[in-house]
matplotlib code that plots the C-alpha trace (Angstrom):
import matplotlib.pyplot as plt

x = [-32.3, -28.8, -27.7, -30.2, -29.0, -25.4, -26.3, -28.2, -25.3, -22.9, -25.2, -25.5, -21.7, -21.3, -23.7, -22.1, -18.7, -19.9, -21.4, -18.2, -16.2, -18.6, -18.4, -14.6, -14.3, -13.6, -16.4, -15.8, -15.8, -13.8, -10.2, -7.5, -5.7, -2.3, -3.0, -1.5, -3.9, -7.5, -10.7, -12.8, -16.4, -19.0, -20.0, -16.4, -16.0, -19.0, -17.6, -14.3, -16.1, -18.1, -15.0, -13.2, -16.2, -16.3, -12.6, -13.0, -15.9, -13.7, -10.9, -13.4, -14.8, -11.3, -10.5, -13.6, -12.6, -9.1, -10.6, -12.9, -9.9, -7.9, -10.8, -11.0, -7.7, -9.2, -9.5, -6.0, -3.7, -1.4, 1.3, 3.2, 6.6, 6.4, 6.8, 5.0, 1.9, 2.5, -0.1, -0.3, -2.7, -3.5, -4.7, -6.5, -4.7, -1.8, -1.2, -1.1, -4.6, -5.6, -8.8, -9.8, -6.4, -4.7, -7.6, -6.9, -3.2, -3.8, -5.5, -2.6, -0.1, -2.0, -1.8, 2.0, 2.2, -0.1, 0.7, 4.1, 2.9, 4.9, 3.2, 3.5, 1.6, 1.0, -0.2, -1.5, -3.6, -4.7, -6.7, -3.7, -1.6, -4.4, -4.6, -0.8, -0.5, -3.2, -1.6, 1.8, 0.2, -1.4, 2.0, 3.7, 4.1, 1.4, -1.0, -3.6, -4.2, -6.5, -8.2, -8.6, -11.4, -14.3, -12.3, -10.4, -13.6, -13.2, -9.7, -10.7, -13.6, -11.3, -8.3, -9.2, -10.5, -7.0, -5.5, -7.8, -5.2, -4.8, -6.9, -8.4, -10.4, -12.1, -13.4, -16.3, -18.1, -19.1, -17.5, -18.5, -15.8, -14.8, -11.5, -12.8, -14.1, -16.0, -16.4, -18.8, -20.3, -23.6, -22.1, -25.7, -26.5, -23.5, -24.2, -27.8, -26.6, -24.1, -26.9, -29.1, -26.3, -25.6, -29.3, -29.6, -26.3, -27.3, -30.2, -27.8, -27.5, -26.0, -22.8, -20.4, -20.9, -24.0, -26.6, -30.3, -30.5, -31.2, -28.4, -25.7, -23.1, -21.4, -18.2, -17.0, -13.9, -14.8, -18.3, -18.6, -21.6, -20.3, -20.1, -23.6, -24.6, -23.0, -25.0, -28.4, -28.1, -26.8, -29.7, -32.3, -30.9, -31.0, -34.5, -35.6, -34.8, -36.0, -37.9, -37.3, -33.5, -31.3, -28.4, -25.6, -23.5, -20.2, -17.5, -13.8, -13.3, -10.0, -8.9, -5.7, -6.3, -6.8, -6.8, -9.8, -11.6, -11.0, -12.3, -15.5, -16.1, -15.6, -18.1, -20.7, -20.1, -20.7, -24.0, -25.2, -24.0, -22.8, -21.3, -19.9, -19.4, -16.0, -16.2, -13.0, -10.0, -6.9, -8.9, -10.8, -7.9, -8.8, -12.4, -11.4, -8.9, -11.6, -13.9, -11.2, -10.3, -13.9, -14.7, -17.3, -17.6, -17.1, -17.8, -14.9, -15.0, -13.5, -11.0, -11.6, -10.7, -12.0, -8.5, -7.4, -8.9, -10.1, -13.1, -14.0, -15.0, -18.3, -17.8, -16.5, -18.4, -16.1, -16.0, -14.0, -11.9, -9.1, -11.1, -12.1, -8.5, -7.3, -10.0, -9.4, -5.7, -6.4, -8.7, -5.7, -3.3, -5.7, -6.9, -10.5, -10.5, -13.7, -13.8, -17.2, -18.4, -19.4, -19.7, -21.9, -21.0, -23.7, -24.3, -25.3, -21.9, -20.0, -18.9, -19.9, -20.9, -20.1, -17.3, -18.3, -18.2, -15.8, -13.2, -15.8, -17.4, -14.1, -13.7, -17.2, -17.5, -21.0, -22.1, -21.8, -25.2, -25.7, -29.1, -27.5, -25.6, -28.7, -30.8, -28.1, -28.0, -31.8, -31.7, -28.9, -30.9, -34.0, -31.9, -30.5, -34.0, -35.4, -37.7, -35.9, -35.1, -32.2, -32.3, -29.5, -28.2, -29.0, -26.9, -26.0, -27.3, -27.8]
y = [-3.3, -4.6, -2.1, -3.3, -6.9, -5.8, -4.2, -7.2, -9.4, -7.3, -7.3, -11.1, -11.5, -9.3, -11.3, -14.6, -13.3, -12.0, -15.4, -17.2, -14.9, -15.3, -19.1, -19.0, -16.8, -18.7, -18.7, -16.8, -19.8, -22.1, -22.9, -24.2, -27.3, -25.8, -22.5, -22.2, -19.3, -20.5, -18.7, -20.0, -21.1, -18.8, -21.4, -21.8, -18.0, -17.9, -20.6, -18.7, -15.5, -17.2, -18.8, -15.5, -13.8, -16.5, -16.2, -12.4, -12.8, -15.2, -12.6, -9.9, -12.0, -12.9, -9.2, -8.5, -11.2, -9.7, -6.4, -7.9, -9.6, -6.3, -4.6, -7.3, -6.8, -8.1, -11.5, -11.6, -14.0, -11.9, -14.6, -13.5, -14.8, -17.3, -14.5, -15.0, -13.1, -10.2, -9.7, -6.9, -7.2, -4.1, -4.8, -2.5, -4.1, -6.5, -10.1, -12.4, -11.6, -15.2, -14.0, -12.1, -10.9, -14.3, -16.0, -13.7, -14.4, -18.1, -17.9, -16.0, -18.4, -21.2, -19.4, -19.0, -22.8, -23.6, -20.9, -19.6, -16.0, -13.2, -11.6, -8.2, -7.5, -3.9, -3.6, -0.6, 0.4, 3.9, 5.5, 7.5, 4.3, 2.6, 5.4, 5.6, 1.9, 1.8, 4.5, 2.8, -0.4, 1.4, 2.8, -0.6, -3.2, -5.5, -7.7, -7.7, -5.4, -6.9, -4.6, -7.0, -5.2, -2.8, 0.0, 0.4, 1.1, 5.0, 4.8, 2.2, 4.4, 7.5, 6.1, 3.0, 5.0, 6.6, 3.1, 1.6, -1.0, -2.3, -5.2, -4.7, -6.8, -5.9, -8.3, -7.7, -5.1, -4.2, -1.4, -0.7, -0.5, -2.1, -3.2, -4.3, -7.6, -7.5, -10.5, -10.3, -12.8, -13.6, -12.9, -12.3, -15.9, -17.3, -14.9, -16.0, -19.5, -18.0, -16.0, -19.1, -21.2, -18.4, -18.1, -21.9, -22.0, -19.3, -21.6, -24.4, -23.7, -27.1, -25.9, -24.1, -20.3, -20.2, -18.1, -18.1, -14.8, -14.8, -12.4, -12.7, -10.3, -9.2, -7.1, -5.7, -4.0, -0.8, 0.5, -0.1, -1.4, -4.9, -5.5, -4.2, -6.9, -9.4, -8.0, -8.0, -11.7, -12.5, -10.7, -12.2, -15.7, -15.2, -13.9, -16.8, -19.1, -16.7, -13.5, -12.1, -12.5, -9.5, -8.9, -6.6, -4.8, -2.9, -1.6, -1.3, 1.3, -0.4, -3.7, -4.3, -3.6, -6.9, -5.1, -3.0, -6.1, -7.8, -4.8, -4.6, -8.4, -8.4, -5.5, -7.6, -10.5, -8.2, -7.2, -10.8, -12.3, -15.9, -15.8, -13.1, -13.2, -11.9, -9.9, -7.8, -9.2, -8.6, -7.0, -10.2, -12.0, -10.1, -11.2, -14.8, -14.2, -12.4, -15.4, -17.7, -15.3, -14.9, -18.6, -17.7, -18.4, -16.9, -17.5, -17.0, -15.4, -15.6, -18.4, -21.5, -20.0, -23.0, -24.0, -20.5, -20.9, -24.6, -25.1, -21.4, -21.1, -22.8, -22.5, -20.1, -18.4, -19.1, -16.7, -18.1, -15.0, -17.4, -18.8, -15.4, -14.3, -17.6, -17.7, -14.1, -14.7, -17.9, -15.9, -13.7, -16.5, -18.4, -15.3, -15.5, -12.3, -10.4, -6.8, -5.2, -8.4, -9.3, -12.5, -13.1, -16.2, -17.7, -20.7, -22.6, -22.0, -22.7, -19.1, -18.9, -21.3, -22.6, -24.9, -28.4, -27.8, -30.7, -28.9, -27.7, -31.1, -32.7, -30.1, -30.5, -34.3, -35.5, -31.9, -31.0, -29.8, -31.9, -30.5, -27.2, -28.9, -30.7, -27.5, -25.6, -28.2, -27.8, -24.0, -24.1, -26.2, -24.0, -20.9, -22.7, -23.9, -20.3, -21.3, -18.8, -15.4, -13.8, -10.0, -7.8, -4.5, -1.8, -2.1, -5.8, -9.0, -10.0]
z = [-101.9, -102.3, -99.7, -97.1, -97.6, -97.1, -93.8, -92.5, -93.5, -91.4, -88.4, -88.6, -88.8, -85.7, -83.6, -84.6, -83.6, -80.3, -79.5, -80.3, -78.1, -75.2, -75.5, -75.5, -72.4, -69.0, -66.5, -63.3, -61.0, -63.2, -62.2, -64.5, -63.1, -63.8, -62.0, -58.5, -57.6, -57.3, -56.9, -54.0, -54.5, -53.0, -50.4, -49.3, -49.0, -46.7, -44.4, -44.2, -43.3, -40.6, -39.1, -39.1, -37.5, -34.8, -34.1, -33.8, -31.3, -29.2, -29.1, -28.1, -25.3, -24.1, -24.0, -22.0, -19.5, -19.2, -18.4, -15.7, -14.2, -14.2, -12.4, -9.7, -8.1, -4.8, -6.4, -7.6, -5.9, -3.8, -3.7, -6.8, -7.9, -5.0, -2.5, 0.9, 1.5, 4.0, 6.7, 9.3, 12.2, 14.2, 17.8, 20.2, 23.1, 23.8, 23.0, 26.0, 27.2, 27.0, 25.3, 22.2, 21.0, 21.6, 19.7, 16.7, 16.9, 17.1, 13.7, 12.2, 13.7, 12.0, 8.7, 9.1, 9.5, 6.7, 4.1, 5.0, 5.4, 6.8, 9.9, 11.6, 14.8, 15.9, 19.5, 21.3, 24.3, 23.5, 20.7, 19.6, 19.3, 17.4, 14.8, 14.5, 14.1, 11.5, 9.4, 9.6, 8.4, 5.4, 4.5, 4.7, 2.0, 3.1, 1.1, 3.9, 6.8, 9.5, 12.0, 14.9, 16.7, 16.3, 18.0, 14.7, 12.7, 12.7, 11.3, 8.7, 7.5, 7.5, 5.7, 3.6, 0.7, 0.4, -0.3, -2.9, -3.8, -0.3, 1.1, 4.5, 6.9, 10.2, 12.8, 15.2, 13.1, 9.5, 7.5, 3.9, 1.2, -2.1, -0.6, 2.8, 4.2, 7.4, 9.8, 12.7, 15.2, 16.8, 20.2, 21.4, 20.7, 22.6, 25.4, 25.6, 26.4, 29.0, 30.7, 30.8, 32.3, 34.9, 35.8, 36.4, 38.3, 40.8, 41.9, 42.8, 46.5, 47.2, 45.4, 47.8, 48.2, 46.0, 47.9, 47.5, 45.8, 42.0, 41.1, 38.4, 37.2, 34.0, 33.6, 30.2, 29.0, 27.1, 26.7, 23.0, 20.8, 20.4, 24.1, 24.4, 21.9, 24.4, 27.3, 25.4, 24.8, 28.3, 30.0, 27.7, 28.3, 32.1, 32.0, 29.7, 32.7, 35.4, 34.5, 38.0, 38.0, 38.6, 36.2, 37.3, 34.7, 34.8, 32.4, 33.3, 30.5, 29.5, 27.9, 29.9, 33.6, 35.5, 38.8, 37.7, 36.5, 39.8, 41.7, 39.7, 40.1, 43.8, 44.1, 42.2, 44.5, 47.4, 45.9, 45.9, 42.6, 42.6, 39.1, 36.8, 33.1, 31.8, 28.5, 29.0, 27.1, 29.2, 32.0, 32.3, 33.9, 37.1, 36.8, 36.9, 39.7, 41.7, 41.4, 42.7, 45.5, 46.7, 46.4, 43.7, 40.0, 36.6, 32.9, 30.4, 27.0, 23.5, 24.1, 26.3, 29.7, 31.8, 32.9, 33.8, 37.3, 37.3, 39.4, 39.4, 35.7, 34.9, 31.1, 28.5, 25.7, 22.8, 19.9, 16.9, 16.2, 15.3, 12.4, 11.2, 11.0, 9.4, 6.7, 5.7, 5.3, 3.3, 0.9, 0.1, -0.3, -2.6, -4.5, -3.4, -1.3, -2.2, -1.1, -0.3, 1.4, 5.0, 7.0, 10.0, 12.1, 14.3, 16.5, 13.4, 11.7, 14.9, 15.1, 18.8, 21.6, 25.1, 26.1, 27.2, 31.0, 31.4, 33.5, 36.0, 36.0, 37.0, 39.8, 41.1, 41.0, 42.2, 42.7, 39.1, 37.7, 34.6, 34.1, 33.1, 30.3, 29.1, 29.1, 27.2, 24.5, 24.2, 24.0, 21.5, 19.1, 19.6, 18.6, 15.5, 14.5, 15.0, 17.9, 20.0, 18.5, 20.3, 20.4, 19.1, 20.2, 17.6, 14.5, 15.0, 13.5, 9.9]

ax = plt.figure().add_subplot(projection="3d")
ax.plot(x, y, z, "-o")
ax.set_aspect("equal")
plt.show()
């Protein structure tokens, strides 16, 4: 019995000692005032963890954005280290045509004035020259290469993929490519108005040398799709006014032969036309001269050509190639160039339209047919509003 009591006593002493030791031990979340190292409360630890996690997420998102920016080289400002943007324009003809090429150049000259760009123009009149010039442009140190006309489409399609870091633009047609911007126009809409004006004009027999026959003419440069889009609109506009009108058509086959343009124009006058539309770039100078020489009339194209032969040019179908060139250069300067995109400029955007007839009005005086101007304004609004749907040549339009 004494032995059992002795064992119970020892157990009791052990339990008391354990309780005392446990009471004296510091709690896990207690901190001594003297200690420099502290143990954070569980709630504080959670906040720190969440803050660290949020910071890490921010870094991850920033890294993703950096990668996106790296992939979008086309949207990178080409004007680095304050160096001027270098632009090369490849032409399928010569400057000085007072038409399409000069219009494009006017936009580039404006960009020189506004942005201080460096400009290189490469002119050529044959397919071999066009291809050689395009290849030379690709090999050069240019921030932007502009193909000024649709004749350059085959070379852009062939070579652009070999220069993925280059920026390209093409005017007057559409070419697909991640580094290509395409700018085209609703020349069919502007030509519709020109055809309507010509059809009304040929009925004005009180104007000198206008005969009673309802015949008008049209002379183009090269037989290419974009000019066919011009002609489709011209013919539709003329027939809108007079379904029985006869519309003559001819192509010079070249952009820089005024003598050929004049020859074709005079031939159409001999066939009874009173007025001929010029769609021939440098060749078109001969069309306007032919109208003056024959005492007949013409319609200009691309630039305002009303003053080229005052009194012989009824109006001009203006195509804002200058704006297309300027805005494309501006996008590179400002870092907003977006490859793989296309722009289609219509009457509504002011991409095409007729001049105001003021030069011809001054020359004609009291004989000026104001009703033509009024009717053109009406037709223009109907096209913009969608009341008149102007047809396109296959492959053109939005």
